[in-house]
C-alpha positions, -999 to +999 in steps of 0.1 A: -191+426+196-164+450+185-160+483+204-139+514+198-120+527+228-109+563+223-081+583+239-057+555+247-019+551+245-002+522+228+028+501+239+046+470+226+033+477+191+036+447+168+012+459+142+030+452+109+047+419+116+034+390+138+056+379+167+053+353+194+044+365+229+074+380+247+069+356+276+065+326+253+091+326+224+077+293+211+041+306+210+021+313+179+032+346+162+005+372+163-001+409+156-006+427+189-003+458+210-008+468+247-035+494+253-031+518+281-064+535+292-059+565+315-081+560+346-094+595+340-111+582+308-141+568+327-162+565+296-137+541+280-135+520+312-173+518+313-174+506+277-147+480+285-166+467+316-198+463+296-180+445+268-163+421+293-196+414+310-212+406+277-183+383+268-188+364+301-225+359+295-218+347+259-191+323+272-213+305+297-231+284+271-205+285+243-172+279+261-179+269+297-205+242+294-233+263+309-214+269+341-200+304+349-165+302+364-164+317+399-135+339+389-128+340+352-094+355+343-099+389+329-073+404+306-078+440+318-054+449+347-047+477+370-015+494+360-009+505+396-011+470+409+010+438+405+013+418+373-010+388+376+017+366+359+044+370+385+034+397+410+060+422+397+051+458+391+040+471+357+062+496+339+062+532+348+041+540+316+013+519+331+009+541+362-026+556+364-039+534+336-060+503+329-038+479+309-047+451+285-031+434+255-051+428+223-039+404+196-049+389+162-037+362+138-047+385+109-031+418+102-051+447+119-059+479+101-036+507+110-048+542+100-041+579+108-064+606+121-080+609+086-086+571+085-060+567+058-037+536+060-003+542+075+023+528+052+055+539+070+060+516+100+082+542+117+051+563+123+037+536+146+055+532+178+051+526+215+040+558+231+017+572+205-019+581+212-051+570+194-081+548+193-084+510+194-111+487+179-112+455+198-135+427+208-136+408+241-142+370+240-145+340+263-119+312+261-113+278+277-077+268+271-058+241+290-082+243+318-079+281+321-112+300+317-113+337+311-118+367+288-093+376+262-091+405+237-090+404+199-074+433+180-092+446+149-073+478+143-058+510+156-060+546+147-031+570+155-044+604+165-014+621+181+023+616+187+036+609+222+069+604+240+083+571+227+084+544+254+113+525+239+148+534+249+159+553+217+193+568+215+206+592+189+241+592+173+248+625+192+240+608+225+262+578+217+293+594+202+315+625+204+332+642+175+368+629+169+396+651+157+409+641+122+436+615+124+473+627+119+488+620+085+505+586+084+543+588+085+561+584+052+588+558+047+614+555+019+601+535-011+612+499-012+641+493-036+631+478-069+637+441-074+670+434-091+668+426-128+688+398-144+717+410-165+716+397-200+748+395-220+747+400-257+744+368-276+730+349-246+692+342-242+674+360-214+662+326-198+684+297-190+672+270-213+680+243-187+664+257-156+638+279-173+648+307-149+663+341-157+701+342-158 
């Protein structure tokens, strides 16, 4: 069942072009984004927990053969804890947030605060704020059972500090003084011309070359 989660921040926004997962370059390309839910947004976390619980109950008969896994893998993680994949720390932007990634094979809708489609991709970036419409679902893939998240669309409601390492031309370069004028050199002498005597042809009829 789709739910809308409000007041979230977006990261790793691949909303206009599908890409394979960053940890699996050979994986199936998908549209995706990482959703950061501030822990102060308790209403959003309650909605997420309820949706996950419903997905687990639906997955027992449809995905898991009537048996509920003891510990199904849940896609929602604590940004203050370790990454479940390798135990490393989440990025600084994840501090104080609940973190999950939502993806879709189909292009999601991307709209602005007035629910108008955003055409300019540069207006959508990691660090912006908004709302996300997602659905949590059960899966059973290669023996791994858990709850994933599908992405239906995002709404940008406010700009935020970009999370990508963007650098301006002013940061990268310094003004350079105009180059000094190139030194002048005497003009190369003109190529000698053949001297033609009156009464003689200009080209040697035997060699075909000028006299």
